C-alpha positions in Angstrom: 7.9 -24.5 -13.6 11.6 -24.0 -13.1 12.7 -23.9 -9.4 13.5 -20.2 -10.4 10.4 -19.5 -11.5 8.7 -20.8 -8.3 11.3 -18.8 -5.7 10.1 -15.5 -7.8 6.5 -16.7 -7.0 6.9 -17.1 -3.7 9.0 -13.9 -3.3 6.5 -11.8 -5.0 3.5 -13.0 -2.9 5.5 -12.9 0.1 6.3 -9.0 -0.9 2.6 -7.8 -1.9 0.9 -9.9 1.0 0.9 -8.5 4.8 1.2 -10.9 7.3 -2.6 -10.8 7.8 -3.2 -11.7 4.3 -4.5 -8.5 3.1 -2.7 -6.8 0.1 -0.3 -4.2 0.6 -0.3 -2.6 -2.6 -1.1 0.7 -1.3 -0.4 1.1 2.3 -3.2 2.5 4.2 -1.4 5.7 5.3 -0.6 6.7 1.3 -2.8 8.0 -1.2 -2.7 6.3 -4.7 0.7 5.4 -4.1 2.3 8.9 -3.1 4.2 9.9 0.1 0.9 12.0 1.8 3.8 14.7 3.1 5.9 15.0 0.0 3.4 13.8 -3.1 6.1 11.5 -4.3 5.8 8.0 -5.4 6.8 5.7 -2.7 9.8 3.2 -2.7 8.0 0.8 -1.4 5.1 0.7 -4.1 7.4 1.2 -6.6 9.4 -2.0 -5.4 6.3 -3.8 -4.9 5.2 -2.8 -9.0 8.3 -4.3 -10.0 7.5 -7.5 -8.3 3.9 -7.6 -9.3 5.5 -7.0 -12.7 7.8 -10.0 -12.6 4.9 -12.1 -10.8 2.7 -11.3 -13.8 5.7 -11.9 -16.3 6.7 -15.2 -14.5 2.8 -16.1 -14.1 2.5 -15.3 -18.1 5.6 -17.8 -18.9 3.8 -20.5 -16.8 0.8 -20.3 -18.9 2.5 -20.3 -22.3 4.7 -23.3 -20.8 1.2 -25.1 -19.9 -0.3 -24.5 -23.2 2.7 -25.9 -24.6 2.1 -29.1 -22.3 -1.5 -29.7 -23.4 -0.6 -29.1 -27.0 2.2 -31.9 -26.4 -0.2 -34.2 -24.3 -3.2 -34.2 -27.1 -0.2 -34.7 -29.7 0.6 -37.7 -27.4 -3.0 -38.9 -26.8 -3.4 -38.9 -30.7 -0.2 -40.7 -31.0 -1.7 -43.2 -28.5 -4.8 -43.6 -30.3 -3.0 -44.2 -33.7 -0.7 -46.9 -32.0 -3.8 -48.5 -30.3 -5.4 -49.0 -33.5 -1.8 -50.6 -35.0 -2.1 -53.0 -32.2 -5.6 -54.0 -32.6 -5.0 -54.7 -36.1 -1.7 -56.6 -35.4 -3.7 -58.6 -32.7 -6.5 -59.5 -35.2 -3.7 -60.8 -37.6 -2.4 -62.6 -34.6 -5.8 -64.5 -34.1 -6.3 -65.0 -37.8 -3.1 -66.5 -38.4 -4.1 -68.8 -35.5 -6.8 -69.7 -36.9 -5.7 -70.9 -40.0 -2.5 -72.6 -38.2 -4.9 -74.7 -36.5 -6.7 -75.8 -39.3 -3.9 -76.2 -41.3 -2.8 -78.9 -38.3 -6.3 -80.2 -38.2 -6.0 -81.5 -41.9 
């Protein structure tokens, strides 16, 4: 996750949470995001909705990045297993060569 994305998430979380830790997406003095006196959408709610949309997009990008990392990790693990098998095979060949060398020296 980039620093910019982390800052965007922190900003979004700060804007959508009150100092008491309760969601403030719909203020208690507003009905379903409309100004009680005028019946118009609140600017605060629109701002918070935009922030939440940005937050959701950031989370979606982070999830995609995590999935790519998991795929890459799986691929690397498979490569590691193959490499370990090759190392084991080479170690076995070295042991066999050393055993033959010892036999030749005895003769």
